[in-house]
C-alpha positions in Angstrom: 23.0 1.3 6.7 20.8 3.1 4.2 17.6 4.6 5.5 14.4 2.8 4.7 12.5 4.6 1.9 8.9 5.5 2.9 6.0 6.7 0.8 4.0 9.7 1.9 0.2 9.6 2.0 -1.9 12.6 2.7 -5.5 12.2 3.7 -8.2 14.5 4.9 -9.6 13.4 8.3 -12.4 14.9 10.4 -11.8 16.5 13.8 -13.3 13.5 15.4 -10.9 11.1 13.6 -8.0 13.4 14.6 -9.1 13.2 18.2 -9.3 9.4 18.0 -5.8 9.3 16.6 -4.5 11.6 19.3 -6.2 9.6 22.1 -5.0 6.3 20.7 -1.4 7.5 20.4 -1.6 8.8 24.0 -3.0 5.5 25.3 -0.3 3.5 23.5 2.5 5.7 24.7 4.5 5.1 27.8 6.9 7.3 29.8 9.8 5.5 28.0 8.3 5.9 24.5 5.9 8.3 23.0 3.8 7.0 20.1 3.0 9.3 17.2 -0.2 9.5 15.3 1.6 8.3 12.2 2.7 5.2 14.1 -1.0 4.6 15.1 -2.0 4.8 11.4 0.8 2.4 10.3 -0.3 0.0 13.1 -3.9 0.1 12.0 -2.9 -0.6 8.4 -0.8 -3.6 9.4 -3.6 -4.9 11.7 -6.3 -4.6 9.1 -4.1 -6.2 6.4 -3.2 -9.1 8.7 -6.9 -9.7 9.6 -8.0 -9.6 6.0 -5.2 -12.0 5.1 -6.6 -14.4 7.7 -10.1 -14.0 6.3 -11.3 -12.2 9.5 -13.6 -9.2 9.7 -14.0 -8.9 5.9 -17.7 -8.4 5.9 -17.6 -6.2 9.0 -15.1 -3.8 7.3 -17.1 -3.8 4.1 -20.3 -3.0 6.0 -18.5 -0.1 7.8 -17.3 1.3 4.5 -20.7 0.9 2.8 -22.5 2.7 5.7 -20.1 5.6 5.6 -19.5 5.3 9.4 -15.8 6.2 9.0 -16.5 9.9 8.4 -15.2 10.1 4.8 -14.8 13.8 4.1 -13.6 13.4 0.6 
């Protein structure tokens, strides 16, 4: 079975965002399965896309992006 091709995305995140990713991965992990920060990012992408597809949280997400509360270092 061929390996699934994946795209790479590099982003710059703040120390605070890295800490959030680390903490979230730790909280989602179990003794049977460790969750990586990359998996947390993929989960967040899927969750946001699903919510937007259902028409949920659109204005909330736009407000967060407008306010700059996501720590955009770019």
